[in-house]
C-alpha positions in Angstrom: -9.7 20.3 -7.9 -13.2 18.3 -7.4 -13.9 16.1 -5.2 -13.3 13.0 -7.3 -9.9 14.5 -8.4 -8.8 13.2 -4.2 -10.9 9.8 -4.3 -8.7 7.6 -2.5 -8.6 4.1 -1.7 -6.4 4.2 1.4 -9.0 5.6 4.6 -8.7 5.7 8.1 -10.6 3.7 10.8 -11.1 6.4 13.4 -12.5 4.1 15.4 -9.2 2.5 15.9 -6.5 4.8 15.6 -5.2 5.8 19.1 -3.1 8.8 18.0 0.5 7.1 17.5 3.0 8.7 15.2 3.9 5.5 13.7 2.5 6.2 10.2 3.2 10.2 10.5 6.7 9.0 10.7 6.2 6.6 7.4 4.2 8.8 4.8 6.6 9.2 2.3 4.4 12.8 1.1 4.1 14.3 4.8 0.2 13.5 3.8 -1.0 12.6 7.4 -1.6 14.4 10.7 -2.2 13.8 14.3 -5.4 16.0 15.4 -7.1 15.7 18.6 -5.3 12.5 19.6 -6.5 10.7 15.8 -4.8 10.6 12.2 -6.4 12.4 9.7 -5.1 12.2 5.8 -4.9 15.4 3.6 -6.5 14.3 0.8 -4.1 16.4 -1.5 -0.9 14.6 -0.5 -1.7 11.2 -0.5 -0.4 8.5 -2.8 -2.2 5.4 -1.9 1.0 3.6 -1.8 -0.4 2.1 1.6 2.9 2.5 3.7 0.6 3.6 6.6 -1.2 0.5 6.1 1.5 -1.6 6.6 3.2 0.2 10.1 -0.3 0.6 11.7 0.0 -2.4 14.2 -3.6 -0.5 15.6 -5.1 -2.0 11.9 -6.8 1.9 11.4 -5.9 2.1 8.0 -7.5 0.2 5.3 -7.7 -0.4 1.8 -11.1 -0.3 -0.1 -11.5 -2.6 -2.6 -14.5 -4.0 -4.0 -15.8 -7.4 -2.4 -16.2 -10.8 -4.6 -19.9 -9.8 -4.8 -19.7 -6.9 -7.2 -18.8 -9.1 -10.2 -22.6 -10.2 -10.3 -23.5 -6.6 -11.4 -22.6 -8.1 -14.7 -24.3 -10.9 -16.9 -20.5 -12.0 -18.2 -17.7 -11.6 -15.7 -13.7 -11.7 -16.4 -11.3 -12.1 -14.0 -8.1 -10.3 -14.1 -5.1 -12.2 -12.2 -2.3 -9.4 -11.3 1.0 -11.6 -11.8 1.3 -11.3 -8.4 -1.2 -13.6 -7.4 0.5 -16.6 -8.7 3.4 -16.0 -5.4 0.4 -16.5 -3.4 0.4 -19.9 -3.3 3.0 -22.6 -2.9 3.3 -25.8 -5.4 2.0 -23.9 -8.0 3.1 -26.1 -10.9 0.5 -25.2 -13.8 -0.9 -21.8 -13.7 -4.0 -23.0 -15.1 -5.5 -23.9 -12.3 -5.5 -20.6 -10.9 -7.9 -19.5 -13.9 -10.2 -23.0 -12.6 -10.3 -21.7 -9.4 -11.3 -18.4 -10.3 -14.0 -19.7 -12.6 -15.4 -22.1 -10.1 -15.9 -19.1 -8.0 -18.3 -17.3 -10.4 -16.1 -16.0 -13.4 -17.0 -16.8 -17.0 -13.1 -16.1 -18.0 -9.8 -15.4 -17.1 -7.7 -12.9 -18.6 -3.9 -12.3 -17.5 -2.2 -9.4 -16.8 0.5 -10.3 -18.1 -0.7 -10.7 -21.4 -1.0 -6.9 -21.2 2.4 -6.3 -19.4 3.8 -8.2 -22.6 1.9 -5.6 -25.1 3.2 -3.0 -22.6 6.3 -3.8 -23.2 7.1 -3.8 -26.8 4.9 -0.5 -26.7 7.5 0.7 -24.1 10.4 -0.6 -26.6 8.9 1.4 -29.5 9.1 4.7 -27.6 12.8 4.2 -26.7 13.9 4.0 -29.9 12.3 7.4 -30.9 15.4 10.0 -30.5 12.8 12.7 -29.2 11.3 10.7 -26.4 12.7 12.3 -23.0 15.6 11.0 -20.5 15.1 8.8 -18.3 11.3 7.7 -19.6 9.7 6.8 -16.1 7.6 3.8 -16.1 3.6 4.2 -15.8 2.9 1.3 -14.3 2.5 2.1 -10.4 -0.2 4.7 -9.8 1.2 5.7 -6.6 4.8 6.3 -8.2 3.1 9.0 -10.8 1.1 10.1 -8.0 4.2 11.0 -6.3 5.8 13.0 -9.3 2.2 14.9 -9.4 2.5 16.3 -5.9 6.5 16.4 -5.2 8.1 15.9 -9.5 5.7 17.6 -11.2 8.8 19.1 -13.6 9.2 14.7 -14.2 5.8 14.3 -15.5 6.8 14.3 -19.1 9.2 12.1 -18.8 6.3 9.2 -17.6 5.9 7.2 -20.6 2.6 7.4 -22.2 1.9 3.9 -22.3 -1.3 2.6 -20.3 -0.7 -0.1 -17.3 -0.9 -3.7 -18.2 -4.0 -3.6 -16.0 -5.8 -1.5 -18.6 -4.7 -2.9 -21.5 -5.9 -6.5 -20.2 -9.2 -5.3 -19.3 -9.3 -4.0 -23.0 -8.2 -7.0 -25.3 -10.3 -9.3 -22.4 -13.7 -7.8 -22.9 -13.0 -7.2 -27.1 -11.8 -11.3 -27.1 -14.8 -12.1 -24.9 -17.2 -10.5 -26.8 -15.9 -11.6 -30.1 -15.9 -15.0 -29.3 -19.5 -15.3 -27.8 -21.6 -12.1 -29.8 -22.2 -9.9 -26.6 -22.5 -6.6 -26.0 -19.5 -5.2 -24.3 -21.9 -3.5 -21.5 -22.4 -6.8 -20.5 -19.0 -7.7 -19.2 -17.3 -6.6 -16.5 -14.2 -6.9 -16.3 -12.4 -6.8 -12.6 -8.8 -6.9 -11.4 -7.5 -9.1 -8.8 -5.3 -6.2 -7.0 -2.1 -6.6 -5.0 -2.8 -3.0 -3.5 -5.0 -0.1 -3.1 -3.3 2.1 -5.5 -4.8 0.1 -8.3 -7.9 0.4 -7.2 -7.9 4.4 -6.9 -6.2 4.5 -10.3 -10.0 2.5 -11.6 -11.9 4.8 -10.0 -9.4 7.8 -11.1 -8.1 7.3 -14.1 -4.3 8.5 -14.9 -3.6 9.8 -18.2 -6.9 8.3 -19.8 -10.7 9.5 -19.2 -12.3 6.2 -18.1 -10.8 3.1 -16.6 -11.5 -0.8 -19.0 -11.6 -2.4 -15.5 -15.0 -2.3 -13.5 -13.3 -3.2 -10.0 -11.0 -4.6 -7.7 -10.9 -7.3 -5.5 -8.1 -7.5 -3.3 -5.8 -10.6 -3.4 -6.8 -11.2 0.6 -10.4 -11.1 0.0 -10.3 -13.6 -2.6 -7.3 -15.8 -1.2 -9.2 -18.4 1.4 -11.8 -18.9 -1.2 -9.1 -19.6 -4.6 -7.1 -21.6 -1.9 -10.3 -24.3 -1.4 -11.2 -24.4 -5.4 -7.1 -25.2 -6.1 -7.7 -28.1 -3.6 -10.0 -29.5 -5.6 -7.7 -29.6 -8.8 -9.5 -32.8 -9.8 -12.6 -31.1 -10.6 -11.1 -29.0 -13.1 -13.0 -27.4 -16.1 -13.2 -29.5 -19.4 -9.7 -28.6 -21.4 -11.8 -27.3 -24.0 -12.3 -23.8 -21.3 -8.7 -23.6 -20.9 -7.8 -20.7 -23.6 -3.8 -20.6 -23.0 -4.0 -18.0 -25.3 -5.4 -15.7 -22.2 -1.7 -16.1 -20.7 1.3 -14.0 -20.8 5.3 -14.9 -21.3 7.4 -15.6 -18.6 8.2 -11.9 -18.8 5.4 -10.5 -18.6 4.8 -12.6 -15.6 8.0 -11.6 -14.1 6.5 -7.5 -13.7 5.4 -8.9 -10.7 9.2 -8.4 -9.3 10.8 -5.4 -9.0 13.2 -5.5 -12.5 10.8 -7.3 -14.0 9.6 -4.8 -16.6 13.1 -3.5 -17.1 14.1 -6.9 -18.1 10.9 -7.5 -20.5 11.9 -4.4 -22.2 15.3 -5.3 -22.7 17.2 -1.6 -21.7 20.6 -2.1 -20.7 20.5 1.6 -19.4 17.3 1.0 -17.0 17.3 1.0 -13.3 14.7 -0.7 -11.2 14.1 0.8 -7.6 11.3 -0.3 -4.9 9.9 1.1 -2.2 8.6 4.4 -2.1 11.1 6.0 -0.3 13.8 5.0 -2.1 11.5 6.2 -5.3 11.7 9.3 -3.8 15.5 9.5 -3.8 16.3 8.5 -7.2 13.5 11.3 -8.2 15.0 13.6 -6.5 18.2 12.5 -8.7 16.8 12.6 -11.7 15.1 16.0 -11.4 18.8 17.4 -10.4 20.6 16.0 -13.7 22.8 13.5 -11.8 21.8 10.4 -13.9 22.5 11.5 -17.2 22.9 8.3 -18.9 20.2 6.4 -17.9 17.1 5.4 -20.3 14.7 4.4 -18.3 13.5 4.4 -14.8 11.1 1.5 -13.3 10.3 2.5 -9.9 7.4 0.7 -7.4 6.1 2.3 -4.4 6.0 -1.6 -2.7 9.3 -3.4 -1.4 9.8 -6.3 -4.2 7.8 -4.9 -6.5 3.4 -5.6 -6.6 4.5 -8.9 -4.4 5.1 -6.7 -1.6 1.5 -5.1 -2.3 -0.2 -4.3 1.1 -3.3 -6.2 0.4 -1.4 -9.5 -0.3 -1.1 -12.8 1.8 1.7 -14.5 1.4 5.2 -12.9 2.6 7.0 -10.3 0.1 10.0 -12.4 -0.3 8.5 -15.8 -0.4 6.5 -14.9 -3.2 9.1 -13.0 -5.2 11.2 -16.2 -5.1 7.7 -18.4 -6.2 7.3 -15.9 -8.8 11.1 -16.3 -9.8 11.0 -20.6 -9.7 7.5 -19.8 -11.7 9.6 -17.8 -14.5 12.5 -20.0 -14.8 10.1 -22.8 -15.5 8.5 -21.2 -18.3 9.7 -20.9 -21.8 12.0 -18.4 -22.8 10.4 -15.9 -25.7 11.6 -12.4 -26.2 9.0 -9.6 -26.1 10.6 -8.5 -29.5 10.1 -11.9 -30.8 6.8 -13.1 -29.0 4.7 -9.7 -29.1 4.1 -8.4 -33.1 4.4 -4.7 -33.5 0.8 -5.4 -35.1 -0.3 -6.9 -31.9 0.3 -2.8 -30.1 -0.9 -1.0 -33.0 -4.2 -3.3 -33.5 -4.9 -2.3 -30.1 -4.9 1.5 -31.4 -5.1 4.4 -28.9 -5.8 1.7 -25.9 -2.8 1.1 -25.2 -1.7 4.2 -25.1 -2.6 7.7 -22.7 -5.1 10.1 -24.6 -4.8 12.8 -22.3 -1.7 14.7 -20.1 -1.2 14.2 -16.5 -1.2 17.3 -14.4 0.5 18.3 -11.5 -1.0 18.7 -7.8 -0.7 21.6 -6.8 -1.0 20.7 -2.9 1.5 22.6 -1.4 0.2 25.8 -2.9 0.1 28.6 -0.2 -2.2 31.0 -1.7 -3.8 31.9 -5.3 -2.5 35.5 -4.7 1.4 35.1 -5.9 2.5 38.3 -3.5 0.4 36.8 -0.6 1.9 33.2 -1.5 5.6 35.0 -0.9 4.6 36.7 2.2 3.6 33.3 4.0 6.5 31.8 2.6 8.5 34.2 4.6 5.9 33.8 7.6 6.7 29.7 7.3 10.5 30.0 7.2 10.3 32.3 10.6 7.9 30.0 12.0 10.7 27.3 11.3 13.3 28.8 13.0 11.2 29.2 16.4 10.8 25.8 16.5 13.5 23.0 17.5 14.2 21.2 14.5 13.7 17.9 15.9 11.6 16.4 13.8 9.9 14.3 17.2 6.2 14.2 15.7 4.7 15.2 19.1 3.0 17.8 17.7 1.1 15.9 15.2 3.3 17.0 12.1 5.9 14.6 11.0 8.4 17.5 10.5 9.3 21.1 12.0 9.1 22.3 8.6 5.3 20.6 8.0 4.7 22.7 11.2 5.4 25.6 10.6 3.4 25.1 7.1 0.7 23.8 8.9 0.6 26.9 11.3 0.7 29.5 8.8 -2.0 27.8 6.9 -3.9 28.4 10.2 -3.9 24.0 10.5 -1.9 24.1 13.9 -0.9 26.5 16.6 2.6 26.8 17.8 1.9 25.7 21.3 1.3 22.3 19.3 5.0 21.8 19.7 5.6 20.3 23.2 8.9 22.2 23.5 7.7 25.7 23.1 4.8 24.7 24.8 7.1 23.7 28.0 9.3 26.8 27.4 5.7 29.2 27.6 5.2 27.3 30.8 8.2 27.8 32.2 8.2 31.5 31.3 4.8 32.0 32.6 5.9 30.1 35.8 8.4 32.0 36.0 6.2 35.5 35.9 4.1 34.0 38.8 6.6 33.7 40.6 7.6 37.5 40.4 4.0 38.6 40.7 4.0 37.0 43.8 6.7 38.5 44.9 6.0 41.4 43.9 2.2 41.1 45.7 4.0 40.3 49.3 6.2 43.3 49.1 
């Protein structure tokens, strides 16, 4: 694969890394190794879930997103706030205050991603009606979960619903409506997603299921939090009412996508399962792969605990933010997606709602292009694994003994990286030295 295929937004600051094993043990795809006292990330295995960002006490793992100043690349700038943003501020009774604050920060318009979630919900509902669609359909909303499937569960790729993420749909709608309203050219308009996670930033640079993203950049919530907070405190200096377009805000169900289970609730599917946390998602995907959930029709998997509100680059505590979203949704008008979003709105967007290419598996663990050589290496891995103690302590710099055996066969590690094997070898050498010493004296 090309270098572009493995572009990531989760990066390592080697200057801060002290070589501890915290991230090593928590990575869901075993993408991290400790070599020469510093962590390294295996690009082919990384899914940008941000789990290493959460657990690194040295702050050596960082999320690379766009600075706020990047919006100045375009003549006209549209902010695409994730619904998660509304959970970051206390006493937010009127979400239009967020739009006013963002426009004071330099944006010409604000288009709520919850509108994209409404369209995505209706498109998924239509997909579920088809008797030929795979069971269960798997949500395409979380890029980290899609990449997890590419790496570890490639047999489930056909189960991923071919509906673009709310972020992509919102960007397409926002640019089209802005250009029609103001009579400007599409290339003059930049759409910027206000993101809770690095995974979405990667999905913009390396789209999944379509060739080019409609989004021009991702600005982290934590980047804009301070400035937006100050703008919210200046609420009395709001923009004129004519600048506030309520049609830019989605339904309560669309906003609810920020929490785990929100998508399943929006699509009105009783036989749906919502799971959050990348390790929990992995376990359920194993169950699906092994046909242990035959009655399941839809699976909503989110890499972050609590859903998008638990993203690694948000400001507020996940439980507080989740509760704020809940209270906000409760206070909004109750509308069913099937009633509030006409099917014409979905078909009117045409191909911009759906994937235009299949999602390919990532053969990250391929041992050799030659099948016979790959089989030999598999046998060698099994031999090495049997030599190892099976403690999975991580002291060798690999997350498990199985991973160390694979690293050894691939040439990335040595047998004596295992401290117990090294101790055993040193003990044997000491015994031999004693024996040689005794023979020499005789």
